[in-house]
mmCIF file of the N, C-alpha and C atoms, coordinates in Angstrom:
data_MODEL
# 
_entry.id   MODEL 
# 
loop_
_atom_site.group_PDB 
_atom_site.id 
_atom_site.type_symbol 
_atom_site.label_atom_id 
_atom_site.label_alt_id 
_atom_site.label_comp_id 
_atom_site.label_asym_id 
_atom_site.label_entity_id 
_atom_site.label_seq_id 
_atom_site.pdbx_PDB_ins_code 
_atom_site.Cartn_x 
_atom_site.Cartn_y 
_atom_site.Cartn_z 
_atom_site.occupancy 
_atom_site.B_iso_or_equiv 
_atom_site.pdbx_formal_charge 
_atom_site.auth_seq_id 
_atom_site.auth_comp_id 
_atom_site.auth_asym_id 
_atom_site.auth_atom_id 
_atom_site.pdbx_PDB_model_num 
ATOM 1   N N  . MET A 1 1  ? 23.430 -72.726 42.825 1.00 0.00 ? 1  MET A N  1 
ATOM 2   C CA . MET A 1 1  ? 22.530 -72.403 41.724 1.00 0.00 ? 1  MET A CA 1 
ATOM 3   C C  . MET A 1 1  ? 21.213 -71.846 42.270 1.00 0.00 ? 1  MET A C  1 
ATOM 4   N N  . THR A 1 2  ? 20.716 -70.812 41.620 1.00 0.00 ? 2  THR A N  1 
ATOM 5   C CA . THR A 1 2  ? 19.501 -70.141 42.075 1.00 0.00 ? 2  THR A CA 1 
ATOM 6   C C  . THR A 1 2  ? 18.273 -70.954 41.682 1.00 0.00 ? 2  THR A C  1 
ATOM 7   N N  . HIS A 1 3  ? 17.334 -70.987 42.589 1.00 0.00 ? 3  HIS A N  1 
ATOM 8   C CA . HIS A 1 3  ? 16.090 -71.690 42.304 1.00 0.00 ? 3  HIS A CA 1 
ATOM 9   C C  . HIS A 1 3  ? 15.348 -70.949 41.185 1.00 0.00 ? 3  HIS A C  1 
ATOM 10  N N  . PRO A 1 4  ? 14.748 -71.693 40.232 1.00 0.00 ? 4  PRO A N  1 
ATOM 11  C CA . PRO A 1 4  ? 14.079 -71.056 39.079 1.00 0.00 ? 4  PRO A CA 1 
ATOM 12  C C  . PRO A 1 4  ? 13.008 -70.043 39.484 1.00 0.00 ? 4  PRO A C  1 
ATOM 13  N N  . ARG A 1 5  ? 12.253 -70.356 40.545 1.00 0.00 ? 5  ARG A N  1 
ATOM 14  C CA . ARG A 1 5  ? 11.186 -69.438 40.944 1.00 0.00 ? 5  ARG A CA 1 
ATOM 15  C C  . ARG A 1 5  ? 11.776 -68.129 41.469 1.00 0.00 ? 5  ARG A C  1 
ATOM 16  N N  . LYS A 1 6  ? 12.869 -68.240 42.245 1.00 0.00 ? 6  LYS A N  1 
ATOM 17  C CA . LYS A 1 6  ? 13.513 -67.033 42.762 1.00 0.00 ? 6  LYS A CA 1 
ATOM 18  C C  . LYS A 1 6  ? 14.071 -66.215 41.605 1.00 0.00 ? 6  LYS A C  1 
ATOM 19  N N  . ARG A 1 7  ? 14.643 -66.896 40.619 1.00 0.00 ? 7  ARG A N  1 
ATOM 20  C CA . ARG A 1 7  ? 15.196 -66.188 39.467 1.00 0.00 ? 7  ARG A CA 1 
ATOM 21  C C  . ARG A 1 7  ? 14.097 -65.415 38.736 1.00 0.00 ? 7  ARG A C  1 
ATOM 22  N N  . SER A 1 8  ? 12.920 -66.044 38.578 1.00 0.00 ? 8  SER A N  1 
ATOM 23  C CA . SER A 1 8  ? 11.838 -65.345 37.883 1.00 0.00 ? 8  SER A CA 1 
ATOM 24  C C  . SER A 1 8  ? 11.358 -64.147 38.702 1.00 0.00 ? 8  SER A C  1 
ATOM 25  N N  . TRP A 1 9  ? 11.360 -64.274 40.046 1.00 0.00 ? 9  TRP A N  1 
ATOM 26  C CA . TRP A 1 9  ? 10.993 -63.125 40.881 1.00 0.00 ? 9  TRP A CA 1 
ATOM 27  C C  . TRP A 1 9  ? 12.011 -62.002 40.724 1.00 0.00 ? 9  TRP A C  1 
ATOM 28  N N  . ASP A 1 10 ? 13.297 -62.372 40.679 1.00 0.00 ? 10 ASP A N  1 
ATOM 29  C CA . ASP A 1 10 ? 14.352 -61.369 40.481 1.00 0.00 ? 10 ASP A CA 1 
ATOM 30  C C  . ASP A 1 10 ? 14.169 -60.662 39.145 1.00 0.00 ? 10 ASP A C  1 
ATOM 31  N N  . ASN A 1 11 ? 13.878 -61.449 38.109 1.00 0.00 ? 11 ASN A N  1 
ATOM 32  C CA . ASN A 1 11 ? 13.662 -60.857 36.785 1.00 0.00 ? 11 ASN A CA 1 
ATOM 33  C C  . ASN A 1 11 ? 12.459 -59.918 36.793 1.00 0.00 ? 11 ASN A C  1 
ATOM 34  N N  . LEU A 1 12 ? 11.394 -60.344 37.472 1.00 0.00 ? 12 LEU A N  1 
ATOM 35  C CA . LEU A 1 12 ? 10.197 -59.510 37.559 1.00 0.00 ? 12 LEU A CA 1 
ATOM 36  C C  . LEU A 1 12 ? 10.505 -58.207 38.296 1.00 0.00 ? 12 LEU A C  1 
ATOM 37  N N  . ARG A 1 13 ? 11.280 -58.327 39.383 1.00 0.00 ? 13 ARG A N  1 
ATOM 38  C CA . ARG A 1 13 ? 11.654 -57.135 40.145 1.00 0.00 ? 13 ARG A CA 1 
ATOM 39  C C  . ARG A 1 13 ? 12.479 -56.174 39.282 1.00 0.00 ? 13 ARG A C  1 
ATOM 40  N N  . LYS A 1 14 ? 13.431 -56.734 38.527 1.00 0.00 ? 14 LYS A N  1 
ATOM 41  C CA . LYS A 1 14 ? 14.264 -55.898 37.645 1.00 0.00 ? 14 LYS A CA 1 
ATOM 42  C C  . LYS A 1 14 ? 13.417 -55.236 36.566 1.00 0.00 ? 14 LYS A C  1 
ATOM 43  N N  . ALA A 1 15 ? 12.501 -56.003 35.979 1.00 0.00 ? 15 ALA A N  1 
ATOM 44  C CA . ALA A 1 15 ? 11.645 -55.455 34.925 1.00 0.00 ? 15 ALA A CA 1 
ATOM 45  C C  . ALA A 1 15 ? 10.761 -54.337 35.478 1.00 0.00 ? 15 ALA A C  1 
ATOM 46  N N  . THR A 1 16 ? 10.248 -54.538 36.699 1.00 0.00 ? 16 THR A N  1 
ATOM 47  C CA . THR A 1 16 ? 9.412  -53.514 37.324 1.00 0.00 ? 16 THR A CA 1 
ATOM 48  C C  . THR A 1 16 ? 10.222 -52.251 37.583 1.00 0.00 ? 16 THR A C  1 
ATOM 49  N N  . ALA A 1 17 ? 11.441 -52.411 38.090 1.00 0.00 ? 17 ALA A N  1 
ATOM 50  C CA . ALA A 1 17 ? 12.297 -51.253 38.362 1.00 0.00 ? 17 ALA A CA 1 
ATOM 51  C C  . ALA A 1 17 ? 12.611 -50.508 37.070 1.00 0.00 ? 17 ALA A C  1 
ATOM 52  N N  . THR A 1 18 ? 12.894 -51.263 36.001 1.00 0.00 ? 18 THR A N  1 
ATOM 53  C CA . THR A 1 18 ? 13.183 -50.639 34.708 1.00 0.00 ? 18 THR A CA 1 
ATOM 54  C C  . THR A 1 18 ? 11.975 -49.869 34.209 1.00 0.00 ? 18 THR A C  1 
ATOM 55  N N  . CYS A 1 19 ? 10.807 -50.472 34.349 1.00 0.00 ? 19 CYS A N  1 
ATOM 56  C CA . CYS A 1 19 ? 9.571  -49.830 33.896 1.00 0.00 ? 19 CYS A CA 1 
ATOM 57  C C  . CYS A 1 19 ? 9.326  -48.536 34.667 1.00 0.00 ? 19 CYS A C  1 
ATOM 58  N N  . GLN A 1 20 ? 9.506  -48.578 35.994 1.00 0.00 ? 20 GLN A N  1 
ATOM 59  C CA . GLN A 1 20 ? 9.309  -47.376 36.815 1.00 0.00 ? 20 GLN A CA 1 
ATOM 60  C C  . GLN A 1 20 ? 10.325 -46.303 36.452 1.00 0.00 ? 20 GLN A C  1 
ATOM 61  N N  . SER A 1 21 ? 11.556 -46.725 36.187 1.00 0.00 ? 21 SER A N  1 
ATOM 62  C CA . SER A 1 21 ? 12.601 -45.781 35.802 1.00 0.00 ? 21 SER A CA 1 
ATOM 63  C C  . SER A 1 21 ? 12.251 -45.112 34.477 1.00 0.00 ? 21 SER A C  1 
ATOM 64  N N  . ASN A 1 22 ? 11.791 -45.912 33.508 1.00 0.00 ? 22 ASN A N  1 
ATOM 65  C CA . ASN A 1 22 ? 11.401 -45.353 32.211 1.00 0.00 ? 22 ASN A CA 1 
ATOM 66  C C  . ASN A 1 22 ? 10.240 -44.381 32.355 1.00 0.00 ? 22 ASN A C  1 
ATOM 67  N N  . LEU A 1 23 ? 9.296  -44.725 33.227 1.00 0.00 ? 23 LEU A N  1 
ATOM 68  C CA . LEU A 1 23 ? 8.140  -43.859 33.438 1.00 0.00 ? 23 LEU A CA 1 
ATOM 69  C C  . LEU A 1 23 ? 8.580  -42.519 34.020 1.00 0.00 ? 23 LEU A C  1 
ATOM 70  N N  . SER A 1 24 ? 9.492  -42.562 35.007 1.00 0.00 ? 24 SER A N  1 
ATOM 71  C CA . SER A 1 24 ? 9.933  -41.301 35.609 1.00 0.00 ? 24 SER A CA 1 
ATOM 72  C C  . SER A 1 24 ? 10.734 -40.482 34.602 1.00 0.00 ? 24 SER A C  1 
ATOM 73  N N  . ILE A 1 25 ? 11.475 -41.145 33.715 1.00 0.00 ? 25 ILE A N  1 
ATOM 74  C CA . ILE A 1 25 ? 12.204 -40.422 32.663 1.00 0.00 ? 25 ILE A CA 1 
ATOM 75  C C  . ILE A 1 25 ? 11.213 -39.735 31.734 1.00 0.00 ? 25 ILE A C  1 
ATOM 76  N N  . GLN A 1 26 ? 10.142 -40.441 31.359 1.00 0.00 ? 26 GLN A N  1 
ATOM 77  C CA . GLN A 1 26 ? 9.121  -39.843 30.487 1.00 0.00 ? 26 GLN A CA 1 
ATOM 78  C C  . GLN A 1 26 ? 8.454  -38.651 31.172 1.00 0.00 ? 26 GLN A C  1 
ATOM 79  N N  . GLN A 1 27 ? 8.185  -38.786 32.477 1.00 0.00 ? 27 GLN A N  1 
ATOM 80  C CA . GLN A 1 27 ? 7.555  -37.684 33.205 1.00 0.00 ? 27 GLN A CA 1 
ATOM 81  C C  . GLN A 1 27 ? 8.484  -36.478 33.261 1.00 0.00 ? 27 GLN A C  1 
ATOM 82  N N  . ARG A 1 28 ? 9.776  -36.739 33.513 1.00 0.00 ? 28 ARG A N  1 
ATOM 83  C CA . ARG A 1 28 ? 10.735 -35.623 33.548 1.00 0.00 ? 28 ARG A CA 1 
ATOM 84  C C  . ARG A 1 28 ? 10.850 -34.969 32.190 1.00 0.00 ? 28 ARG A C  1 
ATOM 85  N N  . ARG A 1 29 ? 10.858 -35.790 31.128 1.00 0.00 ? 29 ARG A N  1 
ATOM 86  C CA . ARG A 1 29 ? 10.952 -35.248 29.771 1.00 0.00 ? 29 ARG A CA 1 
ATOM 87  C C  . ARG A 1 29 ? 9.740  -34.361 29.474 1.00 0.00 ? 29 ARG A C  1 
ATOM 88  N N  . ALA A 1 30 ? 8.539  -34.828 29.857 1.00 0.00 ? 30 ALA A N  1 
ATOM 89  C CA . ALA A 1 30 ? 7.325  -34.037 29.623 1.00 0.00 ? 30 ALA A CA 1 
ATOM 90  C C  . ALA A 1 30 ? 7.394  -32.720 30.397 1.00 0.00 ? 30 ALA A C  1 
ATOM 91  N N  . THR A 1 31 ? 7.881  -32.778 31.635 1.00 0.00 ? 31 THR A N  1 
ATOM 92  C CA . THR A 1 31 ? 8.014  -31.561 32.439 1.00 0.00 ? 31 THR A CA 1 
ATOM 93  C C  . THR A 1 31 ? 8.992  -30.598 31.790 1.00 0.00 ? 31 THR A C  1 
ATOM 94  N N  . LEU A 1 32 ? 10.133 -31.127 31.325 1.00 0.00 ? 32 LEU A N  1 
ATOM 95  C CA . LEU A 1 32 ? 11.135 -30.271 30.689 1.00 0.00 ? 32 LEU A CA 1 
ATOM 96  C C  . LEU A 1 32 ? 10.606 -29.659 29.407 1.00 0.00 ? 32 LEU A C  1 
ATOM 97  N N  . GLU A 1 33 ? 9.867  -30.455 28.627 1.00 0.00 ? 33 GLU A N  1 
ATOM 98  C CA . GLU A 1 33 ? 9.323  -29.926 27.372 1.00 0.00 ? 33 GLU A CA 1 
ATOM 99  C C  . GLU A 1 33 ? 8.326  -28.806 27.640 1.00 0.00 ? 33 GLU A C  1 
ATOM 100 N N  . SER A 1 34 ? 7.443  -28.993 28.617 1.00 0.00 ? 34 SER A N  1 
ATOM 101 C CA . SER A 1 34 ? 6.461  -27.938 28.901 1.00 0.00 ? 34 SER A CA 1 
ATOM 102 C C  . SER A 1 34 ? 7.156  -26.702 29.469 1.00 0.00 ? 34 SER A C  1 
ATOM 103 N N  . GLU A 1 35 ? 8.188  -26.915 30.283 1.00 0.00 ? 35 GLU A N  1 
ATOM 104 C CA . GLU A 1 35 ? 8.925  -25.782 30.850 1.00 0.00 ? 35 GLU A CA 1 
ATOM 105 C C  . GLU A 1 35 ? 9.671  -25.016 29.758 1.00 0.00 ? 35 GLU A C  1 
ATOM 106 N N  . SER A 1 36 ? 10.278 -25.745 28.815 1.00 0.00 ? 36 SER A N  1 
ATOM 107 C CA . SER A 1 36 ? 11.005 -25.058 27.744 1.00 0.00 ? 36 SER A CA 1 
ATOM 108 C C  . SER A 1 36 ? 10.034 -24.315 26.832 1.00 0.00 ? 36 SER A C  1 
ATOM 109 N N  . LYS A 1 37 ? 8.837  -24.885 26.627 1.00 0.00 ? 37 LYS A N  1 
ATOM 110 C CA . LYS A 1 37 ? 7.825  -24.194 25.820 1.00 0.00 ? 37 LYS A CA 1 
ATOM 111 C C  . LYS A 1 37 ? 7.406  -22.896 26.518 1.00 0.00 ? 37 LYS A C  1 
ATOM 112 N N  . ARG A 1 38 ? 7.211  -22.978 27.835 1.00 0.00 ? 38 ARG A N  1 
ATOM 113 C CA . ARG A 1 38 ? 6.824  -21.791 28.602 1.00 0.00 ? 38 ARG A CA 1 
ATOM 114 C C  . ARG A 1 38 ? 7.916  -20.720 28.520 1.00 0.00 ? 38 ARG A C  1 
ATOM 115 N N  . LEU A 1 39 ? 9.178  -21.151 28.649 1.00 0.00 ? 39 LEU A N  1 
ATOM 116 C CA . LEU A 1 39 ? 10.287 -20.198 28.574 1.00 0.00 ? 39 LEU A CA 1 
ATOM 117 C C  . LEU A 1 39 ? 10.392 -19.582 27.191 1.00 0.00 ? 39 LEU A C  1 
ATOM 118 N N  . ARG A 1 40 ? 10.185 -20.407 26.157 1.00 0.00 ? 40 ARG A N  1 
ATOM 119 C CA . ARG A 1 40 ? 10.229 -19.883 24.786 1.00 0.00 ? 40 ARG A CA 1 
ATOM 120 C C  . ARG A 1 40 ? 9.165  -18.808 24.598 1.00 0.00 ? 40 ARG A C  1 
ATOM 121 N N  . ASN A 1 41 ? 7.956  -19.086 25.092 1.00 0.00 ? 41 ASN A N  1 
ATOM 122 C CA . ASN A 1 41 ? 6.867  -18.111 24.977 1.00 0.00 ? 41 ASN A CA 1 
ATOM 123 C C  . ASN A 1 41 ? 7.201  -16.825 25.722 1.00 0.00 ? 41 ASN A C  1 
ATOM 124 N N  . SER A 1 42 ? 7.765  -16.966 26.932 1.00 0.00 ? 42 SER A N  1 
ATOM 125 C CA . SER A 1 42 ? 8.077  -15.757 27.696 1.00 0.00 ? 42 SER A CA 1 
ATOM 126 C C  . SER A 1 42 ? 9.229  -15.000 27.038 1.00 0.00 ? 42 SER A C  1 
ATOM 127 N N  . ASN A 1 43 ? 10.184 -15.719 26.424 1.00 0.00 ? 43 ASN A N  1 
ATOM 128 C CA . ASN A 1 43 ? 11.270 -15.044 25.711 1.00 0.00 ? 43 ASN A CA 1 
ATOM 129 C C  . ASN A 1 43 ? 10.734 -14.265 24.523 1.00 0.00 ? 43 ASN A C  1 
ATOM 130 N N  . GLU A 1 44 ? 9.780  -14.866 23.795 1.00 0.00 ? 44 GLU A N  1 
ATOM 131 C CA . GLU A 1 44 ? 9.194  -14.171 22.651 1.00 0.00 ? 44 GLU A CA 1 
ATOM 132 C C  . GLU A 1 44 ? 8.448  -12.927 23.116 1.00 0.00 ? 44 GLU A C  1 
ATOM 133 N N  . SER A 1 45 ? 7.733  -13.032 24.221 1.00 0.00 ? 45 SER A N  1 
ATOM 134 C CA . SER A 1 45 ? 7.016  -11.874 24.756 1.00 0.00 ? 45 SER A CA 1 
ATOM 135 C C  . SER A 1 45 ? 8.000  -10.783 25.149 1.00 0.00 ? 45 SER A C  1 
ATOM 136 N N  . LEU A 1 46 ? 9.076  -11.183 25.827 1.00 0.00 ? 46 LEU A N  1 
ATOM 137 C CA . LEU A 1 46 ? 10.084 -10.221 26.258 1.00 0.00 ? 46 LEU A CA 1 
ATOM 138 C C  . LEU A 1 46 ? 10.742 -9.557  25.059 1.00 0.00 ? 46 LEU A C  1 
ATOM 139 N N  . SER A 1 47 ? 11.043 -10.352 24.045 1.00 0.00 ? 47 SER A N  1 
ATOM 140 C CA . SER A 1 47 ? 11.681 -9.819  22.845 1.00 0.00 ? 47 SER A CA 1 
ATOM 141 C C  . SER A 1 47 ? 10.777 -8.815  22.145 1.00 0.00 ? 47 SER A C  1 
ATOM 142 N N  . SER A 1 48 ? 9.495  -9.155  21.988 1.00 0.00 ? 48 SER A N  1 
ATOM 143 C CA . SER A 1 48 ? 8.589  -8.221  21.313 1.00 0.00 ? 48 SER A CA 1 
ATOM 144 C C  . SER A 1 48 ? 8.397  -6.965  22.158 1.00 0.00 ? 48 SER A C  1 
ATOM 145 N N  . PHE A 1 49 ? 8.391  -7.113  23.489 1.00 0.00 ? 49 PHE A N  1 
ATOM 146 C CA . PHE A 1 49 ? 8.271  -5.944  24.363 1.00 0.00 ? 49 PHE A CA 1 
ATOM 147 C C  . PHE A 1 49 ? 9.493  -5.039  24.201 1.00 0.00 ? 49 PHE A C  1 
ATOM 148 N N  . CYS A 1 50 ? 10.694 -5.635  24.163 1.00 0.00 ? 50 CYS A N  1 
ATOM 149 C CA . CYS A 1 50 ? 11.920 -4.845  23.993 1.00 0.00 ? 50 CYS A CA 1 
ATOM 150 C C  . CYS A 1 50 ? 11.928 -4.143  22.639 1.00 0.00 ? 50 CYS A C  1 
ATOM 151 N N  . ASN A 1 51 ? 11.485 -4.846  21.603 1.00 0.00 ? 51 ASN A N  1 
ATOM 152 C CA . ASN A 1 51 ? 11.414 -4.220  20.277 1.00 0.00 ? 51 ASN A CA 1 
ATOM 153 C C  . ASN A 1 51 ? 10.456 -3.039  20.289 1.00 0.00 ? 51 ASN A C  1 
ATOM 154 N N  . LEU A 1 52 ? 9.324  -3.215  20.939 1.00 0.00 ? 52 LEU A N  1 
ATOM 155 C CA . LEU A 1 52 ? 8.341  -2.140  21.017 1.00 0.00 ? 52 LEU A CA 1 
ATOM 156 C C  . LEU A 1 52 ? 8.919  -0.953  21.778 1.00 0.00 ? 52 LEU A C  1 
ATOM 157 N N  . ARG A 1 53 ? 9.580  -1.241  22.893 1.00 0.00 ? 53 ARG A N  1 
ATOM 158 C CA . ARG A 1 53 ? 10.180 -0.167  23.689 1.00 0.00 ? 53 ARG A CA 1 
ATOM 159 C C  . ARG A 1 53 ? 11.233 0.586   22.885 1.00 0.00 ? 53 ARG A C  1 
ATOM 160 N N  . HIS A 1 54 ? 12.047 -0.170  22.148 1.00 0.00 ? 54 HIS A N  1 
ATOM 161 C CA . HIS A 1 54 ? 13.088 0.455   21.331 1.00 0.00 ? 54 HIS A CA 1 
ATOM 162 C C  . HIS A 1 54 ? 12.464 1.331   20.244 1.00 0.00 ? 54 HIS A C  1 
ATOM 163 N N  . THR A 1 55 ? 11.390 0.837   19.637 1.00 0.00 ? 55 THR A N  1 
ATOM 164 C CA . THR A 1 55 ? 10.705 1.615   18.595 1.00 0.00 ? 55 THR A CA 1 
ATOM 165 C C  . THR A 1 55 ? 10.155 2.912   19.174 1.00 0.00 ? 55 THR A C  1 
ATOM 166 N N  . ILE A 1 56 ? 9.562  2.830   20.357 1.00 0.00 ? 56 ILE A N  1 
ATOM 167 C CA . ILE A 1 56 ? 9.020  4.030   21.008 1.00 0.00 ? 56 ILE A CA 1 
ATOM 168 C C  . ILE A 1 56 ? 10.157 4.994   21.343 1.00 0.00 ? 56 ILE A C  1 
ATOM 169 N N  . TRP A 1 57 ? 11.257 4.451   21.872 1.00 0.00 ? 57 TRP A N  1 
ATOM 170 C CA . TRP A 1 57 ? 12.407 5.291   22.218 1.00 0.00 ? 57 TRP A CA 1 
ATOM 171 C C  . TRP A 1 57 ? 12.939 5.987   20.968 1.00 0.00 ? 57 TRP A C  1 
ATOM 172 N N  . ARG A 1 58 ? 13.056 5.220   19.881 1.00 0.00 ? 58 ARG A N  1 
ATOM 173 C CA . ARG A 1 58 ? 13.573 5.784   18.639 1.00 0.00 ? 58 ARG A CA 1 
ATOM 174 C C  . ARG A 1 58 ? 12.637 6.875   18.121 1.00 0.00 ? 58 ARG A C  1 
ATOM 175 N N  . ALA A 1 59 ? 11.352 6.638   18.227 1.00 0.00 ? 59 ALA A N  1 
ATOM 176 C CA . ALA A 1 59 ? 10.373 7.619   17.752 1.00 0.00 ? 59 ALA A CA 1 
ATOM 177 C C  . ALA A 1 59 ? 10.478 8.916   18.551 1.00 0.00 ? 59 ALA A C  1 
ATOM 178 N N  . ARG A 1 60 ? 10.810 8.817   19.837 1.00 0.00 ? 60 ARG A N  1 
ATOM 179 C CA . ARG A 1 60 ? 10.913 10.030  20.645 1.00 0.00 ? 60 ARG A CA 1 
ATOM 180 C C  . ARG A 1 60 ? 12.257 10.727  20.461 1.00 0.00 ? 60 ARG A C  1 
ATOM 181 N N  . MET A 1 61 ? 13.338 9.952   20.251 1.00 0.00 ? 61 MET A N  1 
ATOM 182 C CA . MET A 1 61 ? 14.678 10.531  20.232 1.00 0.00 ? 61 MET A CA 1 
ATOM 183 C C  . MET A 1 61 ? 15.105 11.036  18.860 1.00 0.00 ? 61 MET A C  1 
ATOM 184 N N  . VAL A 1 62 ? 14.680 10.361  17.812 1.00 0.00 ? 62 VAL A N  1 
ATOM 185 C CA . VAL A 1 62 ? 15.185 10.684  16.481 1.00 0.00 ? 62 VAL A CA 1 
ATOM 186 C C  . VAL A 1 62 ? 14.261 11.697  15.813 1.00 0.00 ? 62 VAL A C  1 
ATOM 187 N N  . PRO A 1 63 ? 14.814 12.774  15.284 1.00 0.00 ? 63 PRO A N  1 
ATOM 188 C CA . PRO A 1 63 ? 13.969 13.754  14.599 1.00 0.00 ? 63 PRO A CA 1 
ATOM 189 C C  . PRO A 1 63 ? 13.282 13.146  13.380 1.00 0.00 ? 63 PRO A C  1 
ATOM 190 N N  . GLU A 1 64 ? 12.170 13.724  13.002 1.00 0.00 ? 64 GLU A N  1 
ATOM 191 C CA . GLU A 1 64 ? 11.364 13.228  11.879 1.00 0.00 ? 64 GLU A CA 1 
ATOM 192 C C  . GLU A 1 64 ? 12.169 13.102  10.596 1.00 0.00 ? 64 GLU A C  1 
ATOM 193 N N  . LYS A 1 65 ? 13.054 14.064  10.314 1.00 0.00 ? 65 LYS A N  1 
ATOM 194 C CA . LYS A 1 65 ? 13.730 14.090  9.014  1.00 0.00 ? 65 LYS A CA 1 
ATOM 195 C C  . LYS A 1 65 ? 14.685 12.912  8.811  1.00 0.00 ? 65 LYS A C  1 
ATOM 196 N N  . LEU A 1 66 ? 15.119 12.241  9.889  1.00 0.00 ? 66 LEU A N  1 
ATOM 197 C CA . LEU A 1 66 ? 16.053 11.121  9.745  1.00 0.00 ? 66 LEU A CA 1 
ATOM 198 C C  . LEU A 1 66 ? 15.355 9.809   9.416  1.00 0.00 ? 66 LEU A C  1 
ATOM 199 N N  . TRP A 1 67 ? 14.036 9.781   9.482  1.00 0.00 ? 67 TRP A N  1 
ATOM 200 C CA . TRP A 1 67 ? 13.314 8.526   9.256  1.00 0.00 ? 67 TRP A CA 1 
ATOM 201 C C  . TRP A 1 67 ? 13.281 8.192   7.798  1.00 0.00 ? 67 TRP A C  1 
# 
């Protein structure tokens, strides 16, 4: 049978490990959220740039009467 004091130390160690694990999960989640936000912003920029380029291309290629 385990001594009560040792058992409480084991429990404390487990609780500390769980807490550290949860903290690292939260940090990873925050990193992923900021990274996905950055990617979303860059995708929107890329999309608007492509739309602008296509509009310019269309304006140069298509005769006035087809508009």
